[in-house]
C-alpha angles and dihedrals in degrees: 000000000000117000120241135198121240117237133176115220132201135168128016140239136035128050106325124247107227115202126201117188128213132260115303094011133096140213093284094071088079095063095101091068106016093094091052090052095043091054086074097041149297121355125194118188114185134207100227120229110285092020132098114320091357091059095119097053106138115261091355115181116069113087091229091060089049091049090052089050091052091048092051092048091048089053091045090055092049093236110167100178132014144154111250123210126181135177123205110317086006086056090057089049092048091053090050091050089052091051089053100040107025094154092060099052116084092181136359121211116186119192112202087323125208118235098047096104139000094246114103136152096246100171091053093049094049090047088049091049092054097044117104107159118084092239092052091047094047089051090053093046088050092052088050094052136067112287093248095053125092114200112230112257089228091066094053088048091052092049089048090053090050092049091052088077112107110266095008096111093045091050092049090050089051093048092047090054091049098050094042099045111161088358093293137096129227117263129224105223112251092226089060091049090050091063092066108113102184120088107282124195122187114198115190134170112237088218097048107152094186103049110015120238090234088079088081090073113116096011111175115266092247091068127084115216118218108185113199104208118231092356122133131214101289095074097160090058099036101042108016094152094049091047094048092048093052090050092049090048090053091050092050094045092050090060086069093050121082119248113261 
């Protein structure tokens, strides 16, 4: 039996918006903005390999394996052109997908993406991976956010429910160790990112405590930087309206760009 990725779908019509969550999360974290996006068409929010209902994906962990899984599922669905959005580790995976399937990506929106610099808050991510109780998770989410933002308790409760699945905590600990090996993360070479021909927007909180804002330095000229002042790493939770607005702007702008 072939494995399959879980994806939540909402809305119909148009070029789909495909959402890839960050490390330790699941498709439900997109709920604050999914309805806004679905009002304009089809939205697909994945559980990445090793997370949620995609927990049992074979050899889940490395972003490149996750990227291959997403590409395979896109092909299985027969999607010819889509708008791809990724947060944190999901941003790194989205960039890798775009490098493999550039002709399928109408626009690429990266929210504080992984893989843009070696620096990463490894102790915090490993603590987050091991957390299972709602209060522990809320403390971790708060540490990842801007100082003046209080993560909703409901999000921590949802993540706790997800991590109650047998083997989920162990898998997250394994992935955290992999993506923070020696206290650093892997980097996608800038010269590879510079080859992306679709519109690329990079959103980054200037107060990000997980992946420092300084990683936007020397972005390739094909990328449009969208700083989000005083925001932390958890952009979907902290600034849902702004994030949704930027995604919708990218979707609208790509309609005036020729297909690759």
